Every structure is written in structure tokens, then in C-alpha cells.
Phi, psi and omega in degrees: 000320182293325177293325177295321177294324175301312180295322179298317178298315181298314181295324176297322176298322179297321178297314179295322180299324182286335181287333166067000174283170189300312181297318182293323178295318177296317181295321180300314180298318177301316183290322176298316179295318179298320180294321178294315181296320178296320178298319178297322179292325177295318178296316180300318178297317180297321182274358180074029180269130182250152177285157177291324178250212181285323183233157173281145166252156186304310183297324178295320178300311180297324181289328185269337181265113183270152173078024180278143174281157173052037185298315181295321180294325177288327173298317180296321177299316181294322176297318178298320177298317180294324177298319178294315185293316191256338181253332179087012177292145181255120181289147175279169184297324179298319178295316180297316180298320179299312183285335172299313180295318181292319179295319178299315180298316179297310183295323177297316183293314185284331177295321179284314186288324184271327189236355180066028182241160175267120180302319182295337183261000173293120189257112174297333181297341179296345178278352180280130185282321184292123186295324181291313180294319178298316180297317180298317183282329173293322175293324176297317178296318179297319178295319178299320185289350176294335178072020180248160177301316180297320179294321179295317180294319177297322179298315178298318180297317179293324176297319178298318179298319179295317181292318178300318181295316180296316180299320181296342183256358171242359177298154180263129181275126178238143181253143179214102180054048175085351179260143181241135176227156178249130176233158184255117179281116188292347177294342177291344181282329182056230183289354182274002182303311179299319179293325177297316178297320178296316180297319178301322178291320178300315180299318184294330184240024186306319183281355181244002180290131178303144185300328181287350177250344189297317180301316182296318181291325178291319178297318176301317183300314180298316182294314182297309184294320178298313180299318182293317180292323175297323176298310180296324178298315180296325180274359179058043182267337186274121179283160177300142178277091185288345178286341183229061184299333181291345180268356180276000000 
């Protein structure tokens, strides 16, 4: 479960990195650094390494865990995070993109070497309780991991199916002269409104997205829809899918 949270933090950072505004660039670096530090704590726990005090510090983790890849680059990422945190400097897009790639490479390497798992296949969707929504998003992740144009488009399509299903189950039923319709109250989106608009645009032009952007847009789609459904799950907004009682 903790490795899944590591991936969730990293992917959230990727979403912020893509938005490219100043606040998002600062947030992305924080999330990349947080994901790396959490991964180091998972490794320390696995190896039976204890902190000198009550809590681990980043530098102590790196010092006590031997044989890590990209150790200097992860130190540099943490320094960049501290500069943002304590000095208020805003990283440029090139810096954010560099550390996104380095953090991904580091997390991929240690997940395989330490745990024998594929970082790319750790599914945040496994945290979703509803079996239908979980299945759709796990299939979306699997399609994304094929690394093909067809897989990316299929991933976006499955994300749309999951979101449509969830929306249909939190819509408010209104009656008008005996007729009932379902509408979606946008206040349920909260801070996800900009991402919702972006996802709606991705779905509309999925077959026309340039190949050099398609992977990124598919990854965003999986992350956004999963995060939004987890939000609704925590708030207990999604009603039971009565059309499919056998899947409950």
C-alpha cells in the first residue's frame, strides 16, 4: 500500500508539472521529493534500518541505505525542494521536467530492485472500493502500460467510461411533470474543475492528439479520474450501482 502511495504522489507531481504555472511548478518539485523520501522510508523499513532520533531525515536515509541509484541526483532534487520551501525561488519548466524524469527513473529502479515490482504497474486504482469503477481504471492503467498509440487511446476511453459511470451515480434526480432526469452538480468537482475541463478536451480530441503528447495526456487521464473518484469515495458521494448488483 505504501508503494502505491509513493506512485500516487509522483503522478500527482506529474499533473502539476504539466500545468507549468509558477505554483504548479513549485508543487511538482515538492511532490517528486516527497515521493522519493517516502520510497526511501519504505526501503528502510524493509531493511530494518532505524532512525537515530524519533524520525528519519532525508540526508540520514540516503546515508544509511547503501547501493541506491541516482543518489546524487536525488540529493540535488531535495536541495531544489529546500530552495523552494525556504527561499521561495520558483523553478523553471526545464528544471521541473528534469527532476520528473530523474524521480521516475529512481522510483522505477528501486521498486524493481528492492521489491521485485514494476513501478509502472502499481495501481492507485486498487484503492477504489467499487468493483466496477476499480476494474475500469485498472484496465485503463493496463492499456496505458502497453506503450502503444492504441493503448493510450483505449486508456482515455476507459477513463471516460469510469467517470461517466461515477457521475451517473452522484447526479441529483429531479422531477418535472412526471419525468425524471439526472444532472451533474459541478460543485462536486471542487478543486478538480480545471482538470475536468482539460480531461473533457482530451476525450474530445483523443484521436487527433499528436503522438508526442498522447502518452502524457493518457497518463494525466488515468491520474485525474482515479483521484476524483477517490475523492468522491472518501466523501461517500457515489451511490451503489443498482444496475449491476452482481458486481457488488
